[in-house]
Every structure is written in structure tokens, then in C-alpha cells.
N, C-alpha and C positions, 0 to 999 in steps of 0.2 A: 818225917817230911823229906821229900827228895830234894837233892841239891838243885835240880833244874827248876823246881817250883820256887825255891828261895831266890834263885837267880832271876826268875821271871818277875818277882816283886821289885828287884833292883832295876831291871830293864824298864818296868812300868814307871818307876820313879824318874828314871833318866828321860823317858819319853815325855813325861809331864814337864820336866825342866826344859826340854827342847821346845815344847809348845809355848811355854811361858816366854822363853827367849825370842821365839818367832813373833809372838804378839808384841813384845816390847820393841823389837826391831821395826815392825810395821808402824807402830805409833811414832817412833823416832823419824822414820822416813816421811810420814805425813807432816810432822812438825818441820822438818827441813824444807819440804816443798812449800809449806805455808810461809816460812821465813824467806825463801827465794822469791815468792810472789810479792810479799810485802816489800822486799828490797827493790824489786823491779818497779813496783808502783811508786815508791818514794823517789827513785831516780828519775822516772818518767815525769813525776810531778815537779821535781826540781828543774829538769830540762825545760818543761813546758812553761814554768813560771819565769825562768831566765829568758827564754825566747820571747815570751809575751812582753817582758820589760824592754827588751832590745828592739822589738819591732812594733811600733805603733803607739807607744805610750809617749805622752808629752814629757818634757824634762821634769824631773822630780825636784822638789824643794829639798832643803837640807834635812829637815825632820823626816820626810817620807823616805829619802835615800837611806837615812840612818835606820829606820824601821825595816826597810827592805834588807839591808845588810844583816841586821839582827835576825830577821826571819830566815834568811838563807843560812846563817851560821847555825841556828837551831835545827834547821832541816838537815844540814851536813852532820850535826851531832847525832841526830836520829838515825841517819844512814850509817854512820860509824858504829852506833850501838847495835844495829841489826846485823851489820857485817861481822862484828865480834861474836854476837850470839850465834849467828849462822856458822861461823868457823868452829866455835865450841861444839855445836850440835853435830857438825859433820865429823869432827874428831870422835865424838861419842858414838856416832853411827858406825864409823869404821871399827871401833873397838867392839861394838855389839855384833857386827858381822863376823869378826874374828872369833868371838866367843861362841857364836852360833855354829860356826864351822867346827870348832873344837868339840862342842856338845854333840853335834851330829856324828863326828868321828868316834867319840866315846860310846854313843849309842850303838853304832855299827859293831864296835869291838865287843860290847856287852851282849849284843844279840848273837854274835858268833860264838862267844863262850857259852851262853845259855843253850844254843842249838847243839853244840858239841857235847855238853853235859847231858842233855836229853838223849842224844844218840848213844852215848856210852851207857846210860842207864837202861835204855831199851836193849842194848846188846848184852849187858849184864843180866837183865831179867830173862832174856832168851837163853843165855848160858845156864842160868840156875834151873830154868824149866827143863832144858835138855839133860842136865845132870840128874835132876830128880826123876825124870822119865827113865833114864839109863839105870839109875839105882833101883827103881821099881821092877824093871825088867830083870835086872841081875838078881834081885831077891827072889823073884818068882822062879827063875832058872835054878837057883840054889835050893829052893823049897821043893822043886820037882825032882831034883837029882838025888 
């Protein structure tokens, strides 16, 4: 089995790893976009609720005001949770991007090595064929002399 063939198997495995990393990255990007949308919706909802209370509502009683503050606190906690999750996912996304860049570089190097091995094998095959042809001609010349 030629070296270039064995190297081609390694290149194929590296390409499969790159495709897997690309898919994982795409999934993480979708997740980050979803979290960004969720965060924007929560913040808009909070701002709208706060504006609605300030403009147009009658004065609240003590119990209703307490409920309002409890609701806003829970909404703020939800926003903080999404912000933390988003931050974690963005860091993960950055790491995945860096891993993909490294995987692509590795693939380029492996493909170059495999290409050079195939070229050397072709050159060696041609040299062997030339030597064999030369030997056949030399043996015929010796046989006729």
C-alpha cells in the first residue's frame, strides 16, 4: 500500500473532523442568536412594563406595589440568567471558532503532505520504469554484440 494512499485516509479523517467542527459551530451560532433574541425580548418586555406603570396607571396599593417589585426582581433575575448563559455561549463559540481554524490549518498541511507524497511516488514510479526500459535496451544490446 502506497504512502499517499495511507495519507489520504488520514486526510479524509481530518476532513470529517473539520465538517463536524463546522456543524457544531453553526449550532452554537444559532444558539447564541436565539439567546440574543430572548435577551432583547426580555429587556423590551421589562421596559414596556415599567413604562406602562409610570404612564397611565392609577396609584398602586401597598400589596400591588409589592407584587410589582417582586415581578420586576424576577424579571431582572431572568435577564441576568440569560446574560450569563449568553456570555458562556459566546466564549464557547470563540473557542469553537479557534478550534475550527486550527483544524482547517491541519487539513491544509495534511493535504500538502499527501500531495507531495503522491508526486514523489509518481516520480519514483517513472524512474523505475525508465531504469527498467534502459536495462532491457542494455540487455538487448549486449545480447546482439
